C-alpha positions in Angstrom: 77.1 98.1 92.4 80.4 98.9 93.2 82.7 96.6 95.4 83.4 98.5 98.3 87.3 98.3 99.5 87.5 98.8 103.5 90.2 99.4 106.0 91.6 96.2 107.0 92.2 95.0 110.5 95.8 93.9 110.2 95.9 92.7 113.4 93.4 91.6 116.2 93.7 94.7 118.6 93.8 97.2 115.4 90.8 99.6 115.9 92.2 102.5 113.6 95.5 103.1 111.2 97.1 105.2 108.7 96.8 104.7 105.0 100.2 105.7 104.3 100.4 104.8 100.4 98.4 104.0 97.2 100.3 102.0 95.2 97.0 102.6 92.5 95.1 105.4 91.3 91.5 106.1 89.9 91.1 104.7 86.5 93.7 101.7 87.4 92.8 98.0 87.0 93.5 95.3 89.5 93.3 91.8 89.8 92.9 89.5 93.1 96.3 89.8 95.0 97.5 93.0 93.4 98.9 95.3 96.3 96.8 98.1 95.9 97.8 100.4 99.4 100.0 100.3 102.5 98.7 100.5 105.9 100.4 101.9 108.8 99.3 100.0 112.1 100.7 100.4 115.8 103.0 98.0 115.0 104.2 98.1 111.5 103.8 99.1 107.9 101.6 96.5 105.7 100.6 96.0 102.2 97.1 95.5 101.4 96.0 92.9 98.5 92.8 93.3 96.3 90.4 90.6 96.9 88.3 91.2 94.2 89.5 92.4 90.4 87.9 95.3 88.6 88.9 99.1 88.1 89.6 101.7 90.6 86.3 104.0 90.2 87.0 106.3 93.1 89.7 106.8 96.0 88.0 108.0 99.4 90.8 108.0 101.6 93.9 110.3 100.2 97.3 109.3 101.4 98.7 110.0 104.7 95.2 110.4 106.4 95.5 109.4 109.9 92.7 107.5 112.5 91.4 105.4 109.5 89.2 103.6 111.3 88.6 99.5 110.1 85.9 99.0 108.0 85.5 102.4 106.4 85.4 102.4 102.9 88.7 103.7 101.5 87.8 103.5 97.8 85.1 102.0 95.3 86.0 99.2 92.7 84.1 99.0 89.7 83.3 95.6 88.3 83.9 94.5 84.5 80.2 95.5 83.2 80.2 98.9 85.5 81.3 102.4 84.5 81.9 105.9 86.3 77.6 106.5 85.9 77.5 103.3 88.9 79.4 105.6 91.3 76.4 108.3 91.4 74.8 107.7 94.7 77.1 104.6 95.4 76.7 103.9 99.4 80.0 104.5 101.1 78.9 104.0 104.6 81.4 102.1 106.6 80.5 98.1 106.9 78.4 96.8 109.3 78.4 93.3 110.9 76.2 92.1 108.5 78.1 93.8 105.5 75.0 94.1 103.4 75.9 90.4 102.3 73.8 87.4 102.6 75.8 85.7 105.2 74.4 85.8 108.9 74.6 89.2 111.0 77.3 87.7 113.5 80.7 87.9 114.7 82.2 85.1 112.4 80.8 87.4 109.4 82.3 90.9 110.9 85.9 89.0 111.2 85.9 87.5 108.2 85.0 90.7 106.3 87.7 93.2 108.7 90.7 91.7 107.1 89.8 92.1 103.5 90.8 94.8 101.3 87.3 94.7 99.4 83.7 94.2 100.4 81.2 92.6 97.2 77.3 94.3 98.1 74.4 91.9 98.0 73.2 92.1 94.4 70.5 89.7 92.4 71.5 86.7 90.1 74.9 88.0 88.3 77.0 88.1 91.1 80.2 86.5 90.0 82.1 84.9 92.8 85.4 86.6 94.4 88.3 85.5 93.0 90.6 83.0 95.1 94.3 82.0 95.6 95.2 79.4 93.2 96.3 76.0 95.0 97.8 72.8 93.5 96.1 71.1 90.4 94.7 74.6 89.1 91.8 74.7 91.1 91.0 77.6 93.0 89.5 78.6 96.4 87.3 80.7 97.4 88.3 82.1 101.1 88.7 85.4 102.8 92.2 86.5 104.0 91.6 85.7 107.6 90.6 82.3 106.8 93.6 81.7 105.2 96.2 83.1 107.5 94.6 80.9 110.1 94.2 77.9 108.1 98.4 78.6 107.3 98.9 79.2 111.3 97.3 76.0 112.0 98.1 73.3 109.6 94.6 73.3 107.8 93.8 72.5 104.5 91.5 74.5 103.0 90.6 72.1 100.3 89.0 70.1 102.7 86.7 72.9 104.1 83.6 73.7 103.1 82.6 77.3 103.0 79.6 78.6 104.7 80.2 82.4 104.0 78.7 84.3 100.6 78.5 82.2 97.4 80.4 79.2 99.0 83.2 81.4 100.6 85.2 80.2 103.7 85.3 82.7 106.4 87.1 82.3 109.9 84.1 80.6 111.4 84.5 77.3 108.7 88.2 77.0 109.7 87.3 76.9 113.3 84.9 74.0 112.7 87.5 71.9 111.3 90.2 72.8 113.7 87.2 71.5 116.4 86.8 68.3 114.4 90.5 67.7 114.9 92.4 65.8 118.0 91.2 66.9 121.6 94.6 68.5 122.5 94.5 70.5 119.4 91.1 72.0 120.5 92.3 72.5 123.7 95.4 74.3 122.8 93.5 76.7 120.6 91.3 77.3 123.6 94.0 78.1 126.1 95.8 80.5 123.2 92.1 82.5 123.3 91.9 82.3 127.1 95.6 83.8 127.3 94.9 86.5 124.6 91.4 87.8 126.8 93.4 89.8 129.8 94.9 92.0 127.5 92.5 92.6 125.1 89.8 93.2 128.0 92.2 95.8 129.9 91.4 99.4 130.0 93.1 101.8 127.7 95.3 104.4 129.6 93.9 107.9 128.5 93.5 111.1 129.9 97.4 111.8 131.3 98.1 115.4 131.4 100.6 116.7 133.0 101.3 120.3 134.4 103.4 122.0 131.9 103.8 125.3 133.7 107.5 126.3 133.4 108.5 124.4 130.9 111.2 125.8 128.3 110.6 126.1 124.4 109.8 122.8 123.1 108.7 121.2 120.0 105.6 118.9 119.9 105.8 115.3 118.5 102.7 113.9 117.9 102.3 110.2 119.4 102.3 107.6 116.8 99.7 104.6 117.1 102.7 102.4 118.2 103.7 105.1 120.9 99.7 104.6 122.5 100.0 101.1 122.2 103.5 101.1 124.1 101.9 103.6 126.6 98.7 101.4 127.0 100.4 98.0 127.3 103.1 98.8 129.7 100.8 101.5 132.1 98.3 98.1 132.4 101.2 95.6 132.7 102.6 97.5 135.8 99.0 98.7 137.2 98.0 95.0 136.9 100.7 92.3 136.9 102.4 91.9 140.3 106.0 91.9 139.0 108.8 90.5 141.3 112.6 90.8 140.2 115.6 88.1 140.5 119.3 88.6 139.2 122.0 86.6 138.9 125.2 87.5 137.4 126.8 85.0 134.4 130.6 84.7 133.5 130.7 84.7 129.7 134.4 84.1 129.0 133.8 80.3 128.2 130.9 81.4 126.1 132.8 83.9 124.1 135.6 81.9 123.3 132.9 79.0 122.0 131.5 82.1 119.7 134.8 82.8 118.3 135.7 78.9 117.5 131.8 78.3 115.8 132.1 81.7 113.6 135.2 80.7 112.3 133.7 77.5 111.4 129.9 78.6 110.3 129.3 78.8 106.6 128.8 82.0 104.8 126.5 84.3 106.4 126.1 82.7 109.5 127.5 85.0 112.3 126.8 84.0 115.9 125.8 86.9 118.3 126.1 86.7 122.3 122.0 87.6 122.0 121.8 84.3 120.1 123.2 82.4 122.8 120.9 84.5 125.3 117.7 83.1 123.3 119.5 79.4 123.0 119.9 79.4 126.9 116.2 80.8 127.9 114.6 78.0 125.3 116.4 75.3 127.4 116.0 76.6 130.6 112.2 76.7 130.0 112.2 73.0 129.1 113.9 72.0 132.5 111.8 74.6 134.4 108.3 74.0 131.9 106.6 76.1 134.7 108.4 79.2 134.1 106.8 79.3 130.7 103.6 80.1 131.9 100.9 82.6 131.6 98.3 83.8 134.1 94.7 83.7 133.2 91.5 84.1 135.7 90.4 80.6 134.5 93.6 78.8 134.6 97.0 79.1 134.4 98.5 78.2 131.2 102.0 76.3 131.2 102.9 76.6 127.4 104.5 73.3 125.5 106.5 75.5 123.3 109.1 77.6 124.0 108.0 81.1 121.1 110.8 83.4 122.6 109.9 87.3 121.9 112.7 89.4 121.5 112.6 93.0 122.0 113.9 94.8 119.1 114.4 99.0 119.1 112.9 100.5 115.4 112.2 104.3 114.5 109.4 105.5 117.1 109.4 102.6 119.3 109.7 98.9 120.2 108.4 95.6 118.7 108.8 92.0 120.0 109.3 89.8 116.6 109.1 85.8 118.0 111.5 83.2 117.4 108.7 79.9 117.0 109.7 77.0 118.8 113.2 78.0 119.8 114.1 75.2 122.2 113.8 72.6 119.2 116.0 74.7 116.6 120.4 75.2 117.2 122.3 78.4 117.1 122.7 79.0 113.7 118.7 78.6 112.8 118.2 80.8 116.0 120.7 83.2 114.4 119.4 82.9 110.7 116.0 83.9 111.5 116.5 86.3 114.5 118.5 88.3 111.8 115.5 88.1 109.1 113.1 89.2 112.0 115.1 92.1 113.1 115.8 93.3 109.5 111.7 93.0 108.8 111.0 94.9 111.8 113.5 98.1 111.3 112.1 98.1 107.8 108.0 98.0 108.8 107.8 94.7 107.3 106.5 92.2 109.7 103.4 90.6 109.3 100.9 90.0 112.8 102.1 86.0 112.9 105.9 87.7 113.0 105.2 88.9 116.8 101.6 88.0 117.4 101.9 85.6 120.4 105.3 84.5 122.4 105.4 82.7 125.4 108.6 84.7 127.3 110.6 87.9 126.3 114.0 88.6 126.1 115.2 92.6 125.8 118.8 93.1 125.7 120.2 96.7 126.3 123.9 95.3 126.9 125.0 96.7 123.3 124.0 100.3 124.8 126.6 99.5 128.1 123.6 99.3 130.4 124.9 97.4 133.3 121.7 96.4 134.7 118.0 96.9 134.6 114.6 95.8 135.4 112.2 95.4 132.1 108.4 95.8 132.4 106.5 92.3 131.8 104.7 91.9 127.9 101.1 90.5 128.8 99.9 88.1 128.7 103.2 86.3 129.2 104.7 85.8 132.8 108.5 86.5 132.5 110.9 88.8 130.9 114.1 88.5 131.1 116.5 91.7 131.1 120.0 91.4 129.6 123.0 94.0 130.4 126.5 94.1 128.9 129.4 91.9 129.8 131.7 93.8 131.3 135.5 93.0 132.9 135.0 92.8 136.8 136.9 91.5 139.5 135.4 88.0 140.9 136.7 85.2 143.4 137.5 82.0 142.3 139.0 79.5 144.4 139.7 82.1 147.2 141.4 84.5 145.1 140.6 87.4 143.4 140.2 86.8 139.5 139.1 89.3 136.4 136.1 87.9 134.5 133.7 89.1 131.7 130.7 89.4 133.6 127.1 90.1 132.7 124.2 90.7 134.7 120.7 89.4 134.1 117.2 90.3 135.8 113.6 88.4 135.1 110.9 90.0 135.7 108.3 87.5 136.9 104.4 87.7 137.4 104.1 86.5 140.5 100.1 85.3 139.9 101.7 82.5 137.5 105.0 82.2 138.3 106.2 81.4 142.4 109.6 82.6 143.4 111.1 79.3 143.6 110.3 78.4 140.1 111.9 82.1 138.8 115.4 81.1 140.9 114.9 77.7 139.0 114.7 78.9 136.2 117.6 81.6 136.5 119.9 78.7 137.8 119.5 76.6 134.7 119.9 79.8 132.6 123.5 80.8 134.3 124.7 76.9 134.2 124.1 77.3 130.3 125.7 80.4 129.7 128.8 79.1 132.0 128.9 76.1 130.0 127.5 76.9 126.6 129.2 73.6 125.2 126.4 72.3 127.0 123.8 74.0 124.5 125.3 72.1 121.9 124.3 68.8 123.1 
């Protein structure tokens, strides 16, 4: 029977996407790992790889098709011993939870198949195992893409995991079982992350906004992209459900600008530290000093994150995305600068992977380069805080009782009062201000 190529779920919240481009045509031969299509999600454009090898027998969803549901059959793949006659009467219905395979009909089986580019139907006797990625020593491991991604993120060696999926394939539940055998604190951290994600997933979608358009002049109707719909939904949820309060400080930048100039003069080729890199570094160090500000609210518990994963807002065509600088508190300015440039480039090219933008414990939104003096940003759930950074500008200040001129930057912290109290937010802003105004302390 032909292999079903399914619309993959490229993120936990994805329910549909746009099939932007086919890299193959009917009759082409593909191998496991070949890029066969590009899918536009609400966050980025991502490449889809073939899971099985064979020949493209029939393309069922054309390029440019929008609102293609996750697990909808987008193509049929003929195996080595099949020809076009096998396509007659082939099942093209969307994959169900059980998927037609011998795997148990439960959520693990469903999630195992959702990210995959192809699904192999049940057959008798002669089924050959699905190809898997090679590992060291020439051995090949059969594992779903989701299982591989989780294993990579959590540091699990697939060679030591037993597969319970079809034909011994390693699936999500197998990796999770391996994780549960790790030390108790690792399991607890995994549970905390699941709890942190729960409120955003459970929140109702914003819909039904149809304002009165009477009296408007002639206008162009621009369809809302998946990204715009996601931004609208998540930020509406945030303002409706998260009790925001705001704290603003003015930071003098003259010492920082002088230090930045000296560092860039001495930096190696390709390294150019920006003011934003200093801000990311200062935020991460301030969170180390005031860890209570690095918190996330859930109904079950307040999660105080032990690592400073800083989400940084990047404007791209059609919207906004927040790639994450992981463990920024352990990285120096040059490393933060290099990583941030790479993430921003991938964001603008639409090449971010889910692991590049999912998660994050604290957000930074900098509109200073646009000349914005100050603003208040909307919290990015499930995080508890976001720092809005304005432009550095020459302002009159009083020093030692005398009027002087200094370069001043206004920064406003938006805080979820459920997770972070006013005093904690104020302590964080005080530490942040100290670091910005004494940049040499960031180099220690």
